[in-house]
KOLDRENVO-96416 format. One line per field, with one value per residue (C-alpha): residue in one letter; residue number from 0; x negated, y, z. Coordinates in nm, 2 decimals, always signed. Example, Ala and Ser with C-alpha at 12.3 -4.5 7.8 and 13.67 -1.06 7.14 Angstrom:
2
residu: (a/s)
num: (0/1)
u: (-1.23/-1.37)
v: (-0.45/-0.11)
w: (+0.78/+0.71)
***
This chain:
474
residu: (x/x/x/x/x/x/x/x/x/x/x/x/x/x/x/x/x/x/x/x/x/x/x/x/x/x/x/x/x/x/x/x/x/x/x/x/x/x/x/x/x/x/x/x/x/x/x/x/x/x/x/x/x/x/x/x/x/x/x/x/x/x/x/x/x/x/x/x/x/x/x/x/x/x/x/x/x/x/x/x/x/x/x/x/x/x/x/x/x/x/x/x/x/x/x/x/x/x/x/x/x/x/x/x/x/x/x/x/x/x/x/x/x/x/x/x/x/x/x/x/x/x/x/x/x/x/x/x/x/x/x/x/x/x/x/x/x/x/x/x/x/x/x/x/x/x/x/x/x/x/x/x/x/x/x/x/x/x/x/x/x/x/x/x/x/x/x/x/x/x/x/x/x/x/x/x/x/x/x/x/x/x/x/x/x/x/x/x/x/x/x/x/x/x/x/x/x/x/x/x/x/x/x/x/x/x/x/x/x/x/x/x/x/x/x/x/x/x/x/x/x/x/x/x/x/x/x/x/x/x/x/x/x/x/x/x/x/x/x/x/x/x/x/x/x/x/x/x/x/x/x/x/x/x/x/x/x/x/x/x/x/x/x/x/x/x/x/x/x/x/x/x/x/x/x/x/x/x/x/x/x/x/x/x/x/x/x/x/x/x/x/x/x/x/x/x/x/x/x/x/x/x/x/x/x/x/x/x/x/x/x/x/x/x/x/x/x/x/x/x/x/x/x/x/x/x/x/x/x/x/x/x/x/x/x/x/x/x/x/x/x/x/x/x/x/x/x/x/x/x/x/x/x/x/x/x/x/x/x/x/x/x/x/x/x/x/x/x/x/x/x/x/x/x/x/x/x/x/x/x/x/x/x/x/x/x/x/x/x/x/x/x/x/x/x/x/x/x/x/x/x/x/x/x/x/x/x/x/x/x/x/x/x/x/x/x/x/x/x/x/x/x/x/x/x/x/x/x/x/x/x/x/x/x/x/x/x/x/x/x/x/x/x/x/x/x/x/x/x/x/x/x/x/x/x/x/x/x/x/x/x/x/x/x/x/x/x/x/x/x/x/x/x/x)
num: (0/1/2/3/4/5/6/7/8/9/10/11/12/13/14/15/16/17/18/19/20/21/22/23/24/25/26/27/28/29/30/31/32/33/34/35/36/37/38/39/40/41/42/43/44/45/46/47/48/49/50/51/52/53/54/55/56/57/58/59/60/61/62/63/64/65/66/67/68/69/70/71/72/73/74/75/76/77/78/79/80/81/82/83/84/85/86/87/88/89/90/91/92/93/94/95/96/97/98/99/100/101/102/103/104/105/106/107/108/109/110/111/112/113/114/115/116/117/118/119/120/121/122/123/124/125/126/127/128/129/130/131/132/133/134/135/136/137/138/139/140/141/142/143/144/145/146/147/148/149/150/151/152/153/154/155/156/157/158/159/160/161/162/163/164/165/166/167/168/169/170/171/172/173/174/175/176/177/178/179/180/181/182/183/184/185/186/187/188/189/190/191/192/193/194/195/196/197/198/199/200/201/202/203/204/205/206/207/208/209/210/211/212/213/214/215/216/217/218/219/220/221/222/223/224/225/226/227/228/229/230/231/232/233/234/235/236/237/238/239/240/241/242/243/244/245/246/247/248/249/250/251/252/253/254/255/256/257/258/259/260/261/262/263/264/265/266/267/268/269/270/271/272/273/274/275/276/277/278/279/280/281/282/283/284/285/286/287/288/289/290/291/292/293/294/295/296/297/298/299/300/301/302/303/304/305/306/307/308/309/310/311/312/313/314/315/316/317/318/319/320/321/322/323/324/325/326/327/328/329/330/331/332/333/334/335/336/337/338/339/340/341/342/343/344/345/346/347/348/349/350/351/352/353/354/355/356/357/358/359/360/361/362/363/364/365/366/367/368/369/370/371/372/373/374/375/376/377/378/379/380/381/382/383/384/385/386/387/388/389/390/391/392/393/394/395/396/397/398/399/400/401/402/403/404/405/406/407/408/409/410/411/412/413/414/415/416/417/418/419/420/421/422/423/424/425/426/427/428/429/430/431/432/433/434/435/436/437/438/439/440/441/442/443/444/445/446/447/448/449/450/451/452/453/454/455/456/457/458/459/460/461/462/463/464/465/466/467/468/469/470/471/472/473)
u: (-15.25/-15.35/-15.13/-14.89/-15.00/-14.82/-14.58/-14.47/-14.64/-14.72/-14.74/-14.67/-14.37/-14.20/-14.38/-14.69/-14.51/-14.77/-15.06/-14.85/-14.77/-15.14/-15.21/-14.93/-15.09/-15.43/-15.27/-15.09/-15.42/-15.58/-15.30/-15.25/-15.38/-15.09/-14.81/-14.46/-14.30/-14.55/-14.51/-14.13/-14.16/-14.39/-14.15/-13.86/-14.07/-14.16/-13.79/-13.68/-13.94/-13.85/-13.48/-13.56/-13.79/-13.51/-13.25/-13.48/-13.56/-13.19/-13.11/-13.38/-13.27/-12.90/-13.00/-13.21/-12.93/-12.68/-12.91/-12.96/-12.58/-12.51/-12.75/-12.60/-12.25/-12.35/-12.53/-12.22/-12.00/-12.22/-12.22/-11.84/-11.80/-12.04/-11.84/-11.51/-11.65/-11.79/-11.45/-11.27/-11.52/-11.48/-11.10/-11.13/-11.36/-11.13/-10.83/-11.03/-11.14/-10.78/-10.66/-10.93/-10.84/-10.48/-10.58/-10.79/-10.50/-10.26/-10.51/-10.57/-10.19/-10.15/-10.44/-10.29/-9.96/-10.11/-10.33/-10.01/-9.84/-10.15/-10.16/-9.79/-9.82/-10.12/-9.94/-9.63/-9.83/-10.01/-9.69/-9.51/-9.81/-9.80/-9.43/-9.26/-9.05/-8.76/-8.49/-8.31/-8.02/-7.94/-7.84/-7.84/-8.10/-8.30/-8.02/-7.79/-8.06/-8.10/-7.73/-7.71/-8.01/-7.84/-7.52/-7.72/-7.92/-7.60/-7.47/-7.80/-7.76/-7.39/-7.50/-7.75/-7.50/-7.24/-7.48/-7.49/-7.86/-7.98/-7.84/-7.94/-7.84/-7.53/-7.57/-7.92/-7.96/-8.23/-8.25/-7.91/-7.77/-7.60/-7.59/-7.96/-8.00/-7.79/-7.99/-8.32/-8.18/-8.07/-8.40/-8.59/-8.35/-8.41/-8.78/-8.77/-8.55/-8.77/-9.07/-8.88/-8.76/-9.11/-9.23/-8.93/-8.99/-9.36/-9.26/-9.03/-9.30/-9.58/-9.36/-9.49/-9.29/-9.55/-9.58/-9.21/-9.26/-9.55/-9.36/-9.05/-9.26/-9.42/-9.08/-8.96/-9.27/-9.21/-8.86/-8.99/-9.24/-8.96/-8.75/-9.05/-9.14/-8.77/-8.69/-8.65/-8.37/-8.25/-8.33/-8.34/-8.26/-7.93/-7.91/-7.68/-7.92/-8.22/-8.05/-7.95/-8.31/-8.44/-8.19/-8.32/-8.67/-8.54/-8.35/-8.66/-8.88/-8.61/-8.58/-8.96/-8.99/-8.70/-8.84/-9.18/-9.01/-8.81/-9.13/-9.31/-9.01/-9.03/-9.40/-9.33/-9.05/-9.29/-9.56/-9.32/-9.19/-9.55/-9.61/-9.29/-9.38/-9.73/-9.57/-9.32/-9.59/-9.79/-9.48/-9.41/-9.76/-9.76/-9.41/-9.53/-9.85/-9.66/-9.40/-9.68/-9.84/-9.51/-9.45/-9.81/-9.78/-9.43/-9.56/-9.85/-9.60/-9.39/-9.70/-9.80/-9.46/-9.47/-9.80/-9.66/-9.93/-9.76/-10.05/-10.09/-9.71/-9.71/-10.01/-9.85/-9.52/-9.70/-9.87/-9.53/-9.38/-9.66/-9.60/-9.22/-9.28/-9.51/-9.25/-8.98/-9.21/-9.26/-8.88/-8.83/-9.09/-8.92/-8.58/-8.70/-8.82/-8.93/-9.18/-9.54/-9.88/-9.96/-10.32/-10.56/-10.86/-11.12/-11.39/-11.66/-11.87/-11.59/-11.39/-11.60/-11.56/-11.24/-11.00/-10.80/-10.54/-10.23/-10.03/-9.82/-9.82/-9.59/-9.85/-9.94/-10.30/-10.31/-10.68/-10.60/-10.42/-10.73/-10.95/-10.73/-10.76/-11.14/-11.14/-11.32/-11.13/-11.35/-11.73/-11.74/-11.52/-11.27/-11.34/-11.05/-11.00/-10.68/-10.42/-10.10/-9.83/-9.48/-9.13/-9.05/-9.37/-9.18/-9.06/-9.41/-9.57/-9.30/-9.36/-9.74/-9.69/-9.45/-9.71/-9.98/-9.75/-9.92/-10.26/-10.14/-10.40/-10.14/-9.85/-9.66/-9.67/-9.57/-9.67/-10.03/-10.10/-10.43/-10.45/-10.72/-10.77/-11.03/-10.98/-10.99/-10.69/-10.49/-10.59/-10.44/-10.12/-10.10/-10.13/-9.82/-9.61/-9.76/-9.76/-9.83/-9.89/-10.22/-10.46/-10.79/-10.91/-11.25/-11.33/-11.67/-11.66/-11.93/-11.97/-12.24/-12.28/-12.28/-12.53/-12.75/-12.75/-12.85/-13.14/-13.25/-13.23/-13.43/-13.70/-13.74/-13.50/-13.24/-12.91/-12.72/-12.86/-12.74/-12.40/-12.38/-12.46/-12.20/-11.94/-12.01/-12.00/-11.67)
v: (-0.53/-0.18/+0.06/+0.28/+0.63/+0.90/+1.09/+0.81/+0.58/+0.85/+1.17/+1.39/+1.57/+1.42/+1.68/+1.45/+1.13/+1.03/+1.04/+0.85/+0.58/+0.54/+0.52/+0.26/+0.04/+0.07/-0.03/-0.33/-0.44/-0.42/-0.61/-0.90/-1.14/-1.07/-1.31/-1.27/-1.14/-0.87/-0.78/-0.77/-0.54/-0.31/-0.30/-0.21/+0.06/+0.20/+0.19/+0.36/+0.64/+0.67/+0.71/+0.97/+1.15/+1.15/+1.27/+1.55/+1.65/+1.64/+1.86/+2.11/+2.12/+2.16/+2.44/+2.61/+2.58/+2.72/+3.02/+3.07/+3.04/+3.28/+3.53/+3.48/+3.54/+3.85/+3.98/+3.90/+4.07/+4.38/+4.37/+4.34/+4.63/+4.84/+4.74/+4.84/+5.17/+5.23/+5.14/+5.38/+5.66/+5.59/+5.61/+5.93/+6.08/+5.97/+6.12/+6.44/+6.45/+6.40/+6.68/+6.91/+6.82/+6.89/+7.22/+7.31/+7.22/+7.43/+7.72/+7.70/+7.70/+8.00/+8.18/+8.12/+8.25/+8.56/+8.62/+8.59/+8.85/+9.07/+9.05/+9.12/+9.41/+9.55/+9.50/+9.67/+9.96/+10.00/+9.99/+10.23/+10.48/+10.46/+10.55/+10.21/+10.20/+9.97/+10.18/+10.00/+10.25/+10.41/+10.77/+11.07/+11.30/+11.39/+11.59/+11.28/+11.08/+11.35/+11.36/+10.98/+10.98/+11.24/+11.03/+10.72/+10.89/+11.00/+10.64/+10.52/+10.77/+10.67/+10.30/+10.39/+10.60/+10.32/+10.06/+9.86/+9.90/+9.65/+9.32/+9.20/+8.96/+9.06/+8.82/+8.94/+8.99/+9.14/+9.03/+8.88/+9.22/+9.21/+9.59/+9.62/+9.35/+9.54/+9.86/+9.68/+9.53/+9.88/+10.04/+9.77/+9.79/+10.16/+10.11/+9.84/+10.05/+10.35/+10.14/+10.01/+10.36/+10.50/+10.23/+10.31/+10.69/+10.63/+10.43/+10.71/+10.98/+10.78/+10.65/+10.63/+10.45/+10.19/+10.12/+10.03/+9.65/+9.67/+9.92/+9.71/+9.40/+9.60/+9.71/+9.35/+9.23/+9.50/+9.37/+9.01/+9.13/+9.31/+8.99/+8.79/+9.03/+9.06/+8.69/+8.66/+8.91/+8.81/+9.17/+9.20/+9.47/+9.40/+9.30/+9.59/+9.85/+9.69/+9.67/+10.04/+10.14/+9.93/+10.10/+10.43/+10.33/+10.22/+10.55/+10.74/+10.57/+10.62/+10.99/+11.05/+10.88/+11.07/+11.40/+11.32/+11.24/+11.56/+11.75/+11.59/+11.68/+12.03/+12.05/+11.92/+12.19/+12.46/+12.34/+12.33/+12.68/+12.80/+12.65/+12.80/+13.14/+13.13/+13.04/+13.32/+13.57/+13.46/+13.48/+13.83/+13.94/+13.81/+13.96/+14.30/+14.28/+14.19/+14.46/+14.72/+14.59/+14.60/+14.97/+15.06/+14.90/+15.04/+15.40/+15.33/+15.20/+15.52/+15.73/+15.53/+15.57/+15.94/+15.95/+15.73/+15.46/+15.16/+14.92/+15.02/+14.99/+14.63/+14.53/+14.68/+14.52/+14.18/+14.24/+14.34/+14.02/+13.82/+14.01/+13.96/+13.58/+13.56/+13.74/+13.51/+13.22/+13.36/+13.40/+13.05/+12.91/+13.10/+12.95/+12.60/+12.45/+12.13/+12.30/+12.30/+12.12/+11.76/+11.73/+11.44/+11.50/+11.29/+11.33/+11.07/+11.19/+11.15/+10.86/+10.68/+10.64/+10.43/+10.66/+10.95/+11.20/+11.26/+11.56/+11.85/+12.22/+12.50/+12.77/+12.97/+12.91/+12.54/+12.55/+12.75/+12.45/+12.23/+12.49/+12.47/+12.09/+12.13/+12.30/+12.20/+11.87/+11.70/+11.72/+11.79/+11.98/+11.79/+11.74/+11.80/+11.53/+11.67/+11.95/+11.88/+12.13/+12.00/+12.14/+11.83/+11.80/+11.65/+11.36/+11.31/+11.30/+11.05/+10.82/+10.82/+10.74/+10.46/+10.32/+10.31/+10.23/+9.89/+10.07/+10.34/+10.39/+10.46/+10.22/+10.36/+10.73/+10.82/+11.18/+11.08/+11.08/+10.89/+10.58/+10.31/+10.38/+10.51/+10.83/+10.62/+10.41/+10.73/+10.87/+10.56/+10.60/+10.97/+10.90/+10.69/+10.94/+11.29/+11.26/+11.59/+11.77/+11.59/+11.84/+11.74/+11.47/+11.45/+11.10/+11.14/+11.36/+11.63/+11.59/+11.86/+11.89/+11.51/+11.44/+11.73/+11.58/+11.24/+11.39/+11.57/+11.24/+11.06/+11.33/+11.28/+11.54/+11.41/+11.35/+11.46/+11.80/+11.82/+11.69/+11.96/+12.23/+12.09/+12.08/+12.45/+12.54/+12.37)
w: (+15.23/+15.25/+15.45/+15.25/+15.20/+15.40/+15.20/+14.97/+14.72/+14.47/+14.69/+14.40/+14.24/+13.94/+13.72/+13.76/+13.65/+13.40/+13.65/+13.91/+13.65/+13.58/+13.96/+13.99/+13.72/+13.90/+14.23/+14.08/+13.94/+14.28/+14.45/+14.22/+14.48/+14.72/+14.78/+14.64/+14.96/+14.99/+14.62/+14.66/+14.96/+14.78/+14.48/+14.71/+14.87/+14.53/+14.42/+14.74/+14.70/+14.33/+14.41/+14.67/+14.43/+14.17/+14.42/+14.53/+14.17/+14.08/+14.39/+14.30/+13.93/+14.04/+14.28/+14.01/+13.75/+13.99/+14.05/+13.68/+13.63/+13.91/+13.76/+13.42/+13.56/+13.74/+13.43/+13.22/+13.47/+13.45/+13.07/+13.07/+13.31/+13.10/+12.79/+12.96/+13.08/+12.73/+12.58/+12.82/+12.74/+12.36/+12.40/+12.60/+12.34/+12.06/+12.23/+12.29/+11.93/+11.82/+12.04/+11.91/+11.55/+11.63/+11.78/+11.48/+11.24/+11.45/+11.46/+11.09/+11.03/+11.26/+11.09/+10.75/+10.87/+11.02/+10.71/+10.50/+10.72/+10.70/+10.32/+10.30/+10.53/+10.33/+10.00/+10.14/+10.28/+9.94/+9.75/+9.99/+9.98/+9.60/+9.59/+9.58/+9.89/+9.97/+10.15/+10.43/+10.42/+10.08/+10.12/+9.88/+10.03/+10.34/+10.49/+10.49/+10.66/+10.92/+10.99/+11.02/+11.26/+11.48/+11.50/+11.58/+11.85/+12.02/+12.00/+12.17/+12.45/+12.50/+12.53/+12.80/+12.99/+12.97/+13.11/+12.79/+12.74/+13.00/+13.14/+13.48/+13.76/+13.97/+14.27/+14.38/+14.76/+14.98/+15.34/+15.30/+15.18/+14.84/+14.83/+14.88/+14.61/+14.36/+14.43/+14.37/+14.04/+13.93/+14.01/+13.83/+13.53/+13.50/+13.52/+13.25/+13.03/+13.07/+12.95/+12.65/+12.55/+12.58/+12.33/+12.10/+12.12/+12.04/+11.74/+11.62/+11.67/+11.50/+11.22/+10.87/+10.60/+10.54/+10.92/+10.97/+10.99/+11.24/+11.46/+11.46/+11.56/+11.83/+11.97/+11.96/+12.16/+12.41/+12.46/+12.50/+12.76/+12.96/+12.95/+13.08/+13.36/+13.46/+13.44/+13.81/+13.82/+13.47/+13.34/+12.96/+12.69/+12.53/+12.16/+12.09/+12.23/+12.06/+11.72/+11.75/+11.82/+11.53/+11.30/+11.43/+11.32/+10.98/+10.93/+11.04/+10.79/+10.52/+10.61/+10.60/+10.26/+10.12/+10.25/+10.09/+9.76/+9.77/+9.85/+9.56/+9.33/+9.46/+9.38/+9.03/+8.99/+9.11/+8.88/+8.59/+8.68/+8.69/+8.35/+8.21/+8.37/+8.21/+7.87/+7.91/+7.99/+7.69/+7.47/+7.61/+7.55/+7.19/+7.13/+7.26/+7.05/+6.73/+6.79/+6.83/+6.51/+6.34/+6.44/+6.34/+6.00/+5.95/+6.01/+5.77/+5.51/+5.54/+5.48/+5.18/+5.03/+5.09/+4.90/+4.63/+4.67/+4.51/+4.56/+4.92/+4.98/+4.83/+5.05/+5.36/+5.29/+5.27/+5.60/+5.76/+5.63/+5.80/+6.12/+6.11/+6.04/+6.34/+6.55/+6.44/+6.53/+6.88/+6.92/+6.79/+7.04/+7.32/+7.23/+7.16/+7.49/+7.32/+7.09/+7.18/+7.15/+7.23/+7.34/+7.36/+7.58/+7.76/+8.02/+7.96/+8.25/+8.50/+8.37/+8.11/+7.73/+7.74/+7.91/+7.77/+7.89/+7.66/+7.76/+7.63/+7.68/+7.54/+7.56/+7.26/+7.34/+7.44/+7.52/+7.83/+7.97/+7.90/+8.08/+8.38/+8.39/+8.37/+8.71/+9.03/+9.05/+8.79/+8.77/+8.39/+8.14/+7.93/+7.56/+7.32/+7.05/+6.90/+6.94/+6.75/+6.72/+6.69/+6.72/+6.93/+7.13/+7.41/+7.19/+7.04/+7.38/+7.51/+7.20/+7.26/+7.63/+7.53/+7.29/+7.56/+7.85/+7.92/+7.94/+8.18/+8.46/+8.73/+8.66/+8.95/+8.90/+8.54/+8.60/+8.58/+8.21/+8.19/+7.97/+7.92/+7.55/+7.31/+7.11/+6.79/+6.92/+6.99/+6.65/+6.48/+6.68/+6.59/+6.23/+6.25/+6.46/+6.41/+6.03/+5.86/+6.20/+6.25/+6.11/+6.26/+6.51/+6.68/+6.77/+6.94/+7.25/+7.28/+7.66/+7.66/+8.03/+8.09/+7.82/+7.94/+8.28/+8.15/+7.96/+8.27/+8.46/+8.20/+8.22/+8.59/+8.72/+8.97/+8.80/+9.11/+9.07/+8.71/+8.81/+9.08/+8.82/+8.59/+8.87/+8.96/+8.59/+8.55)
***
């Protein structure tokens, strides 16, 4: 029997099982002549080596599986940690995004609130500048406001002298000394009050009626700043003193507005007086002229009577009757303050073709008033569409203004007599109200200067130059 091979019957790993089986078959074929004992021993040896081979293969497989499992567990652990970190980062980003969204919403809300306040402030300012002002304290005139302001300012001084302007801590100590602490509190209180009063005095000096709300807010913020800076010593401006200074601002705004209104009324009175004086001078000149003519024709009539010229006397008497009628008309005009001319004028070069001015004058020569309006304030002369004499010119003008009230250019100031209307629309209204007084109406404006300027511009000349000439001519 051949000796067993070193390293086992097969000498290979299990991975070569097919080759080992073939080798085993060949070996069995070669050893068929051996006895049963030898064969049994060989079989046991083969079984032993096979069992060892299986045990080794199982151990190697187990070890390899445990390594793979360990690697898998470590990889899974890393993946889980990465997932946890990613989840935490996602949550942080989400919270950060939520916070930013909340901040954006809050900022948008605050912006809308501020924009609303700005719009309201702008609207209030525009209305107040236009003459619509809401008085906080209704008094009769500027003198009454000035008197109330003087009284209030004396009250403010009395509050400061009585120590009722500032509140502060009473138990403050410095280095254990209550006296030193009280002195420090008094000094700081005076300093804070001086700063507050400086802000209030500035608001009074710079007051304009339309700035009242913003100046009151500014004074309130100054008070809040003082309370914040003096929080350690509990220093703050008292409500009583602050309310008194706010009333001072309100009264100051009311006083300025009332004074402006009274100045405007005085300007209107002076303008009306100038107009009345011009009318009176015109009436006086006309009266003097007619009286001279009356004396002249009366002397001529006496001479004709002396000569016995009946035809000349009759003609002269007719002329004297005309002069006396004109003189009576002048006296009637002087006595009747409502008599005069209603005029309808336009300025297409300055205001376009859909705007007219409807006014009234008592002058004997109404065109003089139109010439005054065509002064340096407008670039072109006004065109006259109609001049209507009426014994109640004031009533006729008022009725026309009422008819076109919704088209008034300046809805706030009724003294501005411009309306969005065409001359044809005014003519139709005049036909209803002026009646027999409407003698002639010119619908199409001449606008000579404006049309000449346009033609110059179309010919290549600069329109601005033509406008400048027109303005100087006007």
